[in-house]
Biopython code that builds the backbone (N, CA, C, O; Angstrom):
import numpy as np
from Bio.PDB.StructureBuilder import StructureBuilder

atoms = [
    (1, "MET", "N", (14.102, 1.666, -2.976)),
    (1, "MET", "CA", (14.529, 1.172, -1.685)),
    (1, "MET", "C", (15.723, 0.253, -1.863)),
    (1, "MET", "O", (15.785, -0.509, -2.827)),
    (2, "GLN", "N", (16.668, 0.320, -0.940)),
    (2, "GLN", "CA", (17.801, -0.583, -0.948)),
    (2, "GLN", "C", (17.331, -1.965, -0.513)),
    (2, "GLN", "O", (16.233, -2.117, 0.022)),
    (3, "ASN", "N", (18.177, -2.978, -0.748)),
    (3, "ASN", "CA", (17.856, -4.296, -0.236)),
    (3, "ASN", "C", (17.826, -4.244, 1.282)),
    (3, "ASN", "O", (18.668, -3.608, 1.916)),
    (4, "ALA", "N", (16.843, -4.923, 1.851)),
    (4, "ALA", "CA", (16.720, -4.935, 3.301)),
    (4, "ALA", "C", (17.851, -5.750, 3.914)),
    (4, "ALA", "O", (18.280, -6.755, 3.347)),
    (5, "LEU", "N", (18.322, -5.320, 5.053)),
    (5, "LEU", "CA", (19.311, -6.067, 5.796)),
    (5, "LEU", "C", (18.600, -7.199, 6.531)),
    (5, "LEU", "O", (17.424, -7.068, 6.870)),
    (6, "PRO", "N", (19.292, -8.306, 6.781)),
    (6, "PRO", "CA", (18.653, -9.395, 7.521)),
    (6, "PRO", "C", (18.061, -8.934, 8.850)),
    (6, "PRO", "O", (16.998, -9.406, 9.253)),
    (7, "SER", "N", (18.742, -8.015, 9.529)),
    (7, "SER", "CA", (18.231, -7.536, 10.815)),
    (7, "SER", "C", (16.905, -6.799, 10.644)),
    (7, "SER", "O", (16.082, -6.798, 11.559)),
    (8, "ASP", "N", (16.683, -6.168, 9.480)),
    (8, "ASP", "CA", (15.416, -5.483, 9.227)),
    (8, "ASP", "C", (14.254, -6.477, 9.201)),
    (8, "ASP", "O", (13.178, -6.201, 9.732)),
    (9, "VAL", "N", (14.481, -7.623, 8.582)),
    (9, "VAL", "CA", (13.430, -8.639, 8.484)),
    (9, "VAL", "C", (13.124, -9.198, 9.875)),
    (9, "VAL", "O", (11.959, -9.332, 10.251)),
    (10, "PHE", "N", (14.161, -9.520, 10.629)),
    (10, "PHE", "CA", (13.946, -10.043, 11.976)),
    (10, "PHE", "C", (13.264, -9.005, 12.865)),
    (10, "PHE", "O", (12.384, -9.343, 13.656)),
    (11, "ARG", "N", (13.666, -7.760, 12.735)),
    (11, "ARG", "CA", (13.024, -6.688, 13.510)),
    (11, "ARG", "C", (11.550, -6.576, 13.128)),
    (11, "ARG", "O", (10.686, -6.421, 13.991)),
    (12, "ALA", "N", (11.276, -6.656, 11.846)),
    (12, "ALA", "CA", (9.899, -6.518, 11.374)),
    (12, "ALA", "C", (9.006, -7.620, 11.925)),
    (12, "ALA", "O", (7.885, -7.346, 12.356)),
    (13, "VAL", "N", (9.477, -8.848, 11.920)),
    (13, "VAL", "CA", (8.629, -9.953, 12.373)),
    (13, "VAL", "C", (8.673, -10.146, 13.886)),
    (13, "VAL", "O", (7.961, -10.999, 14.417)),
    (14, "SER", "N", (9.490, -9.375, 14.583)),
    (14, "SER", "CA", (9.561, -9.511, 16.038)),
    (14, "SER", "C", (8.331, -8.938, 16.730)),
    (14, "SER", "O", (8.068, -9.262, 17.888)),
    (15, "ASP", "N", (7.587, -8.105, 16.049)),
    (15, "ASP", "CA", (6.429, -7.445, 16.651)),
    (15, "ASP", "C", (5.142, -8.209, 16.318)),
    (15, "ASP", "O", (4.894, -8.502, 15.149)),
    (16, "PRO", "N", (4.319, -8.539, 17.321)),
    (16, "PRO", "CA", (3.095, -9.305, 17.052)),
    (16, "PRO", "C", (2.099, -8.587, 16.144)),
    (16, "PRO", "O", (1.395, -9.232, 15.367)),
    (17, "THR", "N", (2.033, -7.270, 16.235)),
    (17, "THR", "CA", (1.121, -6.525, 15.346)),
    (17, "THR", "C", (1.554, -6.684, 13.899)),
    (17, "THR", "O", (0.721, -6.914, 13.023)),
    (18, "ARG", "N", (2.848, -6.564, 13.642)),
    (18, "ARG", "CA", (3.339, -6.708, 12.267)),
    (18, "ARG", "C", (3.168, -8.139, 11.772)),
    (18, "ARG", "O", (2.868, -8.356, 10.598)),
    (19, "ARG", "N", (3.357, -9.116, 12.656)),
    (19, "ARG", "CA", (3.135, -10.509, 12.244)),
    (19, "ARG", "C", (1.680, -10.715, 11.858)),
    (19, "ARG", "O", (1.387, -11.405, 10.881)),
    (20, "GLN", "N", (0.769, -10.123, 12.615)),
    (20, "GLN", "CA", (-0.647, -10.254, 12.285)),
    (20, "GLN", "C", (-0.957, -9.560, 10.960)),
    (20, "GLN", "O", (-1.751, -10.068, 10.169)),
    (21, "MET", "N", (-0.346, -8.417, 10.715)),
    (21, "MET", "CA", (-0.534, -7.736, 9.427)),
    (21, "MET", "C", (-0.044, -8.622, 8.285)),
    (21, "MET", "O", (-0.696, -8.709, 7.245)),
    (22, "LEU", "N", (1.087, -9.273, 8.472)),
    (22, "LEU", "CA", (1.603, -10.176, 7.439)),
    (22, "LEU", "C", (0.643, -11.338, 7.199)),
    (22, "LEU", "O", (0.449, -11.759, 6.059)),
    (23, "GLU", "N", (0.047, -11.852, 8.266)),
    (23, "GLU", "CA", (-0.935, -12.929, 8.119)),
    (23, "GLU", "C", (-2.136, -12.449, 7.306)),
    (23, "GLU", "O", (-2.619, -13.165, 6.429)),
    (24, "LEU", "N", (-2.617, -11.244, 7.593)),
    (24, "LEU", "CA", (-3.736, -10.687, 6.834)),
    (24, "LEU", "C", (-3.377, -10.541, 5.360)),
    (24, "LEU", "O", (-4.185, -10.836, 4.479)),
    (25, "LEU", "N", (-2.161, -10.084, 5.108)),
    (25, "LEU", "CA", (-1.729, -9.921, 3.718)),
    (25, "LEU", "C", (-1.483, -11.261, 3.038)),
    (25, "LEU", "O", (-1.523, -11.354, 1.811)),
    (26, "GLY", "N", (-1.230, -12.290, 3.824)),
    (26, "GLY", "CA", (-1.069, -13.623, 3.256)),
    (26, "GLY", "C", (-2.359, -14.137, 2.630)),
    (26, "GLY", "O", (-2.330, -14.993, 1.746)),
    (27, "VAL", "N", (-3.488, -13.611, 3.092)),
    (27, "VAL", "CA", (-4.786, -13.977, 2.542)),
    (27, "VAL", "C", (-5.052, -13.214, 1.247)),
    (27, "VAL", "O", (-5.702, -13.730, 0.338)),
    (28, "GLY", "N", (-4.546, -11.982, 1.170)),
    (28, "GLY", "CA", (-4.749, -11.171, -0.028)),
    (28, "GLY", "C", (-4.415, -9.712, 0.223)),
    (28, "GLY", "O", (-4.157, -9.301, 1.354)),
    (29, "GLU", "N", (-4.424, -8.955, -0.833)),
    (29, "GLU", "CA", (-4.114, -7.524, -0.752)),
    (29, "GLU", "C", (-5.124, -6.811, 0.147)),
    (29, "GLU", "O", (-6.282, -7.213, 0.258)),
    (30, "ARG", "N", (-4.645, -5.739, 0.785)),
    (30, "ARG", "CA", (-5.510, -4.937, 1.641)),
    (30, "ARG", "C", (-5.051, -3.484, 1.593)),
    (30, "ARG", "O", (-3.875, -3.190, 1.378)),
    (31, "THR", "N", (-5.998, -2.599, 1.795)),
    (31, "THR", "CA", (-5.643, -1.190, 1.918)),
    (31, "THR", "C", (-5.124, -0.949, 3.333)),
    (31, "THR", "O", (-5.288, -1.786, 4.221)),
    (32, "ALA", "N", (-4.506, 0.193, 3.522)),
    (32, "ALA", "CA", (-4.017, 0.553, 4.853)),
    (32, "ALA", "C", (-5.175, 0.601, 5.848)),
    (32, "ALA", "O", (-5.030, 0.164, 6.990)),
    (33, "ASP", "N", (-6.317, 1.128, 5.422)),
    (33, "ASP", "CA", (-7.490, 1.186, 6.307)),
    (33, "ASP", "C", (-7.950, -0.216, 6.694)),
    (33, "ASP", "O", (-8.298, -0.453, 7.851)),
    (34, "GLU", "N", (-7.956, -1.139, 5.748)),
    (34, "GLU", "CA", (-8.360, -2.518, 6.046)),
    (34, "GLU", "C", (-7.376, -3.186, 7.007)),
    (34, "GLU", "O", (-7.771, -3.959, 7.880)),
    (35, "LEU", "N", (-6.100, -2.880, 6.834)),
    (35, "LEU", "CA", (-5.093, -3.444, 7.735)),
    (35, "LEU", "C", (-5.209, -2.866, 9.139)),
    (35, "LEU", "O", (-4.864, -3.534, 10.115)),
    (36, "ALA", "N", (-5.693, -1.632, 9.250)),
    (36, "ALA", "CA", (-5.805, -0.972, 10.550)),
    (36, "ALA", "C", (-7.000, -1.468, 11.360)),
    (36, "ALA", "O", (-6.993, -1.382, 12.588)),
    (37, "GLN", "N", (-8.019, -1.982, 10.688)),
    (37, "GLN", "CA", (-9.275, -2.324, 11.370)),
    (37, "GLN", "C", (-9.120, -3.246, 12.583)),
    (37, "GLN", "O", (-9.735, -2.965, 13.612)),
    (38, "PRO", "N", (-8.345, -4.317, 12.527)),
    (38, "PRO", "CA", (-8.290, -5.221, 13.686)),
    (38, "PRO", "C", (-7.533, -4.659, 14.896)),
    (38, "PRO", "O", (-7.522, -5.285, 15.956)),
    (39, "PHE", "N", (-6.914, -3.514, 14.754)),
    (39, "PHE", "CA", (-6.031, -3.011, 15.797)),
    (39, "PHE", "C", (-6.603, -1.761, 16.460)),
    (39, "PHE", "O", (-7.210, -0.912, 15.808)),
    (40, "ASP", "N", (-6.397, -1.672, 17.755)),
    (40, "ASP", "CA", (-6.826, -0.499, 18.513)),
    (40, "ASP", "C", (-5.626, 0.438, 18.633)),
    (40, "ASP", "O", (-4.988, 0.547, 19.681)),
    (41, "MET", "N", (-5.347, 1.114, 17.508)),
    (41, "MET", "CA", (-4.221, 2.051, 17.498)),
    (41, "MET", "C", (-4.504, 3.153, 16.498)),
    (41, "MET", "O", (-5.382, 3.034, 15.644)),
    (42, "SER", "N", (-3.753, 4.211, 16.619)),
    (42, "SER", "CA", (-3.933, 5.366, 15.735)),
    (42, "SER", "C", (-3.467, 5.037, 14.319)),
    (42, "SER", "O", (-2.686, 4.111, 14.100)),
    (43, "GLN", "N", (-3.961, 5.813, 13.376)),
    (43, "GLN", "CA", (-3.529, 5.638, 11.985)),
    (43, "GLN", "C", (-2.020, 5.879, 11.837)),
    (43, "GLN", "O", (-1.367, 5.149, 11.091)),
    (44, "PRO", "N", (-1.444, 6.875, 12.522)),
    (44, "PRO", "CA", (0.011, 7.042, 12.432)),
    (44, "PRO", "C", (0.782, 5.816, 12.949)),
    (44, "PRO", "O", (1.836, 5.479, 12.409)),
    (45, "ALA", "N", (0.266, 5.153, 13.982)),
    (45, "ALA", "CA", (0.931, 3.949, 14.500)),
    (45, "ALA", "C", (0.863, 2.825, 13.472)),
    (45, "ALA", "O", (1.841, 2.107, 13.266)),
    (46, "VAL", "N", (-0.288, 2.676, 12.829)),
    (46, "VAL", "CA", (-0.432, 1.660, 11.769)),
    (46, "VAL", "C", (0.528, 1.979, 10.632)),
    (46, "VAL", "O", (1.189, 1.083, 10.105)),
    (47, "SER", "N", (0.607, 3.244, 10.253)),
    (47, "SER", "CA", (1.512, 3.654, 9.176)),
    (47, "SER", "C", (2.965, 3.340, 9.519)),
    (47, "SER", "O", (3.740, 2.940, 8.649)),
    (48, "GLN", "N", (3.330, 3.520, 10.775)),
    (48, "GLN", "CA", (4.701, 3.212, 11.197)),
    (48, "GLN", "C", (4.982, 1.716, 11.072)),
    (48, "GLN", "O", (6.055, 1.325, 10.611)),
    (49, "HIS", "N", (4.035, 0.881, 11.475)),
    (49, "HIS", "CA", (4.210, -0.562, 11.323)),
    (49, "HIS", "C", (4.362, -0.941, 9.844)),
    (49, "HIS", "O", (5.206, -1.760, 9.480)),
    (50, "LEU", "N", (3.534, -0.330, 9.013)),
    (50, "LEU", "CA", (3.612, -0.627, 7.582)),
    (50, "LEU", "C", (4.939, -0.155, 6.986)),
    (50, "LEU", "O", (5.474, -0.791, 6.078)),
    (51, "ARG", "N", (5.455, 0.933, 7.482)),
    (51, "ARG", "CA", (6.759, 1.421, 7.010)),
    (51, "ARG", "C", (7.863, 0.422, 7.364)),
    (51, "ARG", "O", (8.738, 0.151, 6.542)),
    (52, "VAL", "N", (7.828, -0.122, 8.571)),
    (52, "VAL", "CA", (8.830, -1.117, 8.970)),
    (52, "VAL", "C", (8.743, -2.328, 8.044)),
    (52, "VAL", "O", (9.767, -2.853, 7.607)),
    (53, "LEU", "N", (7.527, -2.768, 7.748)),
    (53, "LEU", "CA", (7.344, -3.915, 6.855)),
    (53, "LEU", "C", (7.837, -3.602, 5.440)),
    (53, "LEU", "O", (8.453, -4.447, 4.792)),
    (54, "ARG", "N", (7.564, -2.387, 4.968)),
    (54, "ARG", "CA", (8.048, -1.964, 3.639)),
    (54, "ARG", "C", (9.564, -1.908, 3.613)),
    (54, "ARG", "O", (10.192, -2.420, 2.687)),
    (55, "ASP", "N", (10.152, -1.289, 4.628)),
    (55, "ASP", "CA", (11.609, -1.148, 4.674)),
    (55, "ASP", "C", (12.311, -2.503, 4.724)),
    (55, "ASP", "O", (13.431, -2.647, 4.234)),
    (56, "ALA", "N", (11.651, -3.487, 5.315)),
    (56, "ALA", "CA", (12.216, -4.836, 5.386)),
    (56, "ALA", "C", (11.976, -5.615, 4.098)),
    (56, "ALA", "O", (12.468, -6.733, 3.948)),
    (57, "GLY", "N", (11.221, -5.031, 3.168)),
    (57, "GLY", "CA", (10.944, -5.701, 1.899)),
    (57, "GLY", "C", (9.857, -6.751, 1.989)),
    (57, "GLY", "O", (9.708, -7.569, 1.081)),
    (58, "LEU", "N", (9.091, -6.740, 3.080)),
    (58, "LEU", "CA", (8.064, -7.757, 3.284)),
    (58, "LEU", "C", (6.732, -7.412, 2.646)),
    (58, "LEU", "O", (5.900, -8.294, 2.435)),
    (59, "VAL", "N", (6.521, -6.151, 2.338)),
    (59, "VAL", "CA", (5.282, -5.756, 1.669)),
    (59, "VAL", "C", (5.608, -4.821, 0.503)),
    (59, "VAL", "O", (6.590, -4.079, 0.511)),
    (60, "ASN", "N", (4.745, -4.898, -0.479)),
    (60, "ASN", "CA", (4.780, -3.972, -1.608)),
    (60, "ASN", "C", (3.561, -3.070, -1.474)),
    (60, "ASN", "O", (2.539, -3.475, -0.920)),
    (61, "VAL", "N", (3.671, -1.867, -1.976)),
    (61, "VAL", "CA", (2.554, -0.932, -1.903)),
    (61, "VAL", "C", (2.372, -0.272, -3.256)),
    (61, "VAL", "O", (3.337, 0.044, -3.951)),
    (62, "ARG", "N", (1.120, -0.073, -3.611)),
    (62, "ARG", "CA", (0.808, 0.659, -4.837)),
    (62, "ARG", "C", (-0.366, 1.585, -4.562)),
    (62, "ARG", "O", (-1.214, 1.301, -3.716)),
    (63, "LYS", "N", (-0.403, 2.689, -5.282)),
    (63, "LYS", "CA", (-1.514, 3.633, -5.136)),
    (63, "LYS", "C", (-2.640, 3.177, -6.054)),
    (63, "LYS", "O", (-2.424, 2.806, -7.208)),
    (64, "GLU", "N", (-3.826, 3.216, -5.510)),
    (64, "GLU", "CA", (-5.031, 2.901, -6.272)),
    (64, "GLU", "C", (-6.066, 3.963, -5.908)),
    (64, "GLU", "O", (-6.761, 3.852, -4.898)),
    (65, "GLY", "N", (-6.155, 4.983, -6.739)),
    (65, "GLY", "CA", (-7.006, 6.123, -6.399)),
    (65, "GLY", "C", (-6.421, 6.841, -5.196)),
    (65, "GLY", "O", (-5.249, 7.217, -5.200)),
    (66, "ARG", "N", (-7.241, 7.031, -4.158)),
    (66, "ARG", "CA", (-6.773, 7.692, -2.936)),
    (66, "ARG", "C", (-6.155, 6.717, -1.948)),
    (66, "ARG", "O", (-5.633, 7.133, -0.914)),
    (67, "HIS", "N", (-6.207, 5.445, -2.246)),
    (67, "HIS", "CA", (-5.777, 4.425, -1.295)),
    (67, "HIS", "C", (-4.410, 3.847, -1.641)),
    (67, "HIS", "O", (-3.985, 3.841, -2.796)),
    (68, "ARG", "N", (-3.754, 3.372, -0.624)),
    (68, "ARG", "CA", (-2.535, 2.586, -0.795)),
    (68, "ARG", "C", (-2.925, 1.134, -0.556)),
    (68, "ARG", "O", (-3.534, 0.795, 0.458)),
    (69, "VAL", "N", (-2.564, 0.291, -1.508)),
    (69, "VAL", "CA", (-2.897, -1.132, -1.413)),
    (69, "VAL", "C", (-1.601, -1.894, -1.151)),
    (69, "VAL", "O", (-0.611, -1.739, -1.866)),
    (70, "TYR", "N", (-1.636, -2.717, -0.113)),
    (70, "TYR", "CA", (-0.464, -3.470, 0.315)),
    (70, "TYR", "C", (-0.611, -4.929, -0.070)),
    (70, "TYR", "O", (-1.705, -5.493, -0.031)),
    (71, "SER", "N", (0.513, -5.531, -0.443)),
    (71, "SER", "CA", (0.552, -6.961, -0.737)),
    (71, "SER", "C", (1.806, -7.549, -0.103)),
    (71, "SER", "O", (2.798, -6.853, 0.117)),
    (72, "LEU", "N", (1.741, -8.824, 0.179)),
    (72, "LEU", "CA", (2.838, -9.533, 0.827)),
    (72, "LEU", "C", (3.911, -9.908, -0.182)),
    (72, "LEU", "O", (3.605, -10.358, -1.287)),
    (73, "ASP", "N", (5.160, -9.723, 0.198)),
    (73, "ASP", "CA", (6.303, -10.259, -0.550)),
    (73, "ASP", "C", (7.004, -11.222, 0.399)),
    (73, "ASP", "O", (7.796, -10.786, 1.235)),
    (74, "PRO", "N", (6.731, -12.521, 0.290)),
    (74, "PRO", "CA", (7.242, -13.472, 1.275)),
    (74, "PRO", "C", (8.725, -13.802, 1.149)),
    (74, "PRO", "O", (9.280, -14.433, 2.048)),
    (75, "GLN", "N", (9.373, -13.404, 0.084)),
    (75, "GLN", "CA", (10.765, -13.798, -0.143)),
    (75, "GLN", "C", (11.700, -13.471, 1.026)),
    (75, "GLN", "O", (12.496, -14.333, 1.398)),
    (76, "PRO", "N", (11.648, -12.282, 1.622)),
    (76, "PRO", "CA", (12.551, -12.008, 2.742)),
    (76, "PRO", "C", (12.313, -12.917, 3.955)),
    (76, "PRO", "O", (13.196, -13.064, 4.800)),
    (77, "LEU", "N", (11.131, -13.521, 4.042)),
    (77, "LEU", "CA", (10.860, -14.431, 5.156)),
    (77, "LEU", "C", (11.656, -15.723, 5.043)),
    (77, "LEU", "O", (11.764, -16.477, 6.011)),
    (78, "ARG", "N", (12.208, -15.977, 3.877)),
    (78, "ARG", "CA", (13.003, -17.190, 3.676)),
    (78, "ARG", "C", (14.173, -17.240, 4.658)),
    (78, "ARG", "O", (14.509, -18.303, 5.180)),
    (79, "GLU", "N", (14.780, -16.102, 4.902)),
    (79, "GLU", "CA", (15.903, -16.056, 5.829)),
    (79, "GLU", "C", (15.461, -16.428, 7.243)),
    (79, "GLU", "O", (16.171, -17.146, 7.947)),
    (80, "VAL", "N", (14.296, -15.945, 7.656)),
    (80, "VAL", "CA", (13.764, -16.292, 8.972)),
    (80, "VAL", "C", (13.494, -17.798, 9.026)),
    (80, "VAL", "O", (13.817, -18.459, 10.013)),
    (81, "PHE", "N", (12.900, -18.329, 7.961)),
    (81, "PHE", "CA", (12.613, -19.757, 7.891)),
    (81, "PHE", "C", (13.903, -20.573, 7.978)),
    (81, "PHE", "O", (13.980, -21.543, 8.732)),
    (82, "ASP", "N", (14.907, -20.178, 7.207)),
    (82, "ASP", "CA", (16.178, -20.909, 7.217)),
    (82, "ASP", "C", (16.821, -20.882, 8.607)),
    (82, "ASP", "O", (17.354, -21.892, 9.067)),
    (83, "TRP", "N", (16.771, -19.747, 9.258)),
    (83, "TRP", "CA", (17.346, -19.603, 10.595)),
    (83, "TRP", "C", (16.612, -20.510, 11.576)),
    (83, "TRP", "O", (17.243, -21.232, 12.347)),
    (84, "ALA", "N", (15.276, -20.475, 11.549)),
    (84, "ALA", "CA", (14.482, -21.299, 12.457)),
    (84, "ALA", "C", (14.677, -22.781, 12.157)),
    (84, "ALA", "O", (14.697, -23.606, 13.070)),
    (85, "GLN", "N", (14.819, -23.111, 10.896)),
    (85, "GLN", "CA", (15.009, -24.510, 10.510)),
    (85, "GLN", "C", (16.324, -25.054, 11.069)),
    (85, "GLN", "O", (16.393, -26.218, 11.466)),
    (86, "TYR", "N", (17.355, -24.230, 11.102)),
    (86, "TYR", "CA", (18.623, -24.655, 11.695)),
    (86, "TYR", "C", (18.394, -25.091, 13.144)),
    (86, "TYR", "O", (18.883, -26.139, 13.567)),
    (87, "PHE", "N", (17.656, -24.288, 13.893)),
    (87, "PHE", "CA", (17.424, -24.597, 15.296)),
    (87, "PHE", "C", (16.479, -25.779, 15.467)),
    (87, "PHE", "O", (16.569, -26.500, 16.461)),
    (88, "GLU", "N", (15.586, -25.985, 14.526)),
    (88, "GLU", "CA", (14.728, -27.171, 14.579)),
    (88, "GLU", "C", (15.598, -28.425, 14.521)),
    (88, "GLU", "O", (15.387, -29.365, 15.288)),
    (89, "GLY", "N", (16.571, -28.439, 13.617)),
    (89, "GLY", "CA", (17.490, -29.567, 13.527)),
    (89, "GLY", "C", (18.315, -29.723, 14.794)),
    (89, "GLY", "O", (18.550, -30.842, 15.251)),
    (90, "PHE", "N", (18.745, -28.633, 15.349)),
    (90, "PHE", "CA", (19.512, -28.643, 16.593)),
    (90, "PHE", "C", (18.700, -29.299, 17.704)),
    (90, "PHE", "O", (19.193, -30.189, 18.397)),
    (91, "TRP", "N", (17.446, -28.853, 17.874)),
    (91, "TRP", "CA", (16.617, -29.397, 18.947)),
    (91, "TRP", "C", (16.225, -30.836, 18.670)),
    (91, "TRP", "O", (16.114, -31.627, 19.606)),
    (92, "ARG", "N", (16.017, -31.193, 17.432)),
    (92, "ARG", "CA", (15.691, -32.578, 17.101)),
    (92, "ARG", "C", (16.834, -33.496, 17.534)),
    (92, "ARG", "O", (16.595, -34.555, 18.113)),
    (93, "LYS", "N", (18.079, -33.090, 17.253)),
    (93, "LYS", "CA", (19.244, -33.884, 17.662)),
    (93, "LYS", "C", (19.323, -33.984, 19.178)),
    (93, "LYS", "O", (19.560, -35.062, 19.723)),
    (94, "LYS", "N", (19.127, -32.864, 19.854)),
    (94, "LYS", "CA", (19.196, -32.859, 21.314)),
    (94, "LYS", "C", (18.109, -33.750, 21.922)),
    (94, "LYS", "O", (18.381, -34.516, 22.847)),
    (95, "LEU", "N", (16.894, -33.653, 21.412)),
    (95, "LEU", "CA", (15.799, -34.456, 21.947)),
    (95, "LEU", "C", (15.984, -35.932, 21.636)),
    (95, "LEU", "O", (15.621, -36.784, 22.447)),
    (96, "SER", "N", (16.540, -36.244, 20.480)),
    (96, "SER", "CA", (16.833, -37.647, 20.148)),
    (96, "SER", "C", (17.875, -38.211, 21.099)),
    (96, "SER", "O", (17.747, -39.338, 21.579)),
    (97, "ALA", "N", (18.909, -37.420, 21.370)),
    (97, "ALA", "CA", (19.949, -37.856, 22.304)),
    (97, "ALA", "C", (19.354, -38.062, 23.696)),
    (97, "ALA", "O", (19.700, -39.026, 24.379)),
    (98, "LEU", "N", (18.479, -37.180, 24.113)),
    (98, "LEU", "CA", (17.826, -37.316, 25.408)),
    (98, "LEU", "C", (16.986, -38.590, 25.439)),
    (98, "LEU", "O", (17.019, -39.331, 26.422)),
    (99, "GLY", "N", (16.243, -38.846, 24.381)),
    (99, "GLY", "CA", (15.429, -40.056, 24.294)),
    (99, "GLY", "C", (16.281, -41.309, 24.377)),
    (99, "GLY", "O", (15.913, -42.260, 25.067)),
    (100, "ARG", "N", (17.403, -41.328, 23.692)),
    (100, "ARG", "CA", (18.309, -42.495, 23.745)),
    (100, "ARG", "C", (18.829, -42.672, 25.158)),
    (100, "ARG", "O", (18.896, -43.796, 25.656)),
    (101, "GLU", "N", (19.201, -41.574, 25.813)),
    (101, "GLU", "CA", (19.705, -41.661, 27.178)),
    (101, "GLU", "C", (18.637, -42.169, 28.128)),
    (101, "GLU", "O", (18.929, -42.985, 29.001)),
    (102, "LEU", "N", (17.401, -41.701, 27.975)),
    (102, "LEU", "CA", (16.314, -42.166, 28.830)),
    (102, "LEU", "C", (16.031, -43.651, 28.595)),
    (102, "LEU", "O", (15.785, -44.395, 29.544)),
    (103, "ASP", "N", (16.066, -44.082, 27.327)),
    (103, "ASP", "CA", (15.881, -45.500, 27.016)),
    (103, "ASP", "C", (16.985, -46.336, 27.641)),
    (103, "ASP", "O", (16.718, -47.427, 28.146)),
    (104, "ARG", "N", (18.210, -45.850, 27.618)),
    (104, "ARG", "CA", (19.352, -46.571, 28.146)),
    (104, "ARG", "C", (19.285, -46.730, 29.664)),
    (104, "ARG", "O", (19.698, -47.755, 30.208)),
    (105, "THR", "N", (18.762, -45.709, 30.340)),
    (105, "THR", "CA", (18.733, -45.731, 31.807)),
    (105, "THR", "C", (17.516, -46.450, 32.375)),
    (105, "THR", "O", (17.441, -46.659, 33.585)),
    (106, "ARG", "N", (16.567, -46.832, 31.534)),
    (106, "ARG", "CA", (15.368, -47.526, 32.036)),
    (106, "ARG", "C", (15.662, -48.925, 32.419)),
    (106, "ARG", "O", (14.767, -49.646, 32.860)),
]
sb = StructureBuilder()
sb.init_structure("model")
sb.init_model(0)
sb.init_chain("A")
sb.init_seg("    ")
for serial, (resi, resn, name, xyz) in enumerate(atoms, 1):
    if name == "N":
        sb.init_residue(resn, " ", resi, " ")
    sb.init_atom(name, np.array(xyz, "f"), 0.0, 1.0, " ", f" {name:<3s}", serial, name[0])
structure = sb.get_structure()
């Protein structure tokens, strides 16, 4: 697989089902069947979600007998974290300025 583009990672985490799958994998490895259990969707739909996560580099997969076992690769999430952290600083500055203005006008 080629290196995932930043847009692939953002696309992957934009979906709540995929975010929940990542949370499950954050606890430990799971088979595709185990990942499908919490969701009311077809196996092909689960496979499509897992493909998006694989293509984004967020999960690794290995064959174990007849099963595919998935594990989390959190490294691509660093870009999402860095992006969100930028905006956290932005909002902190804005809210601090608002607080100073409110204190001044009291």
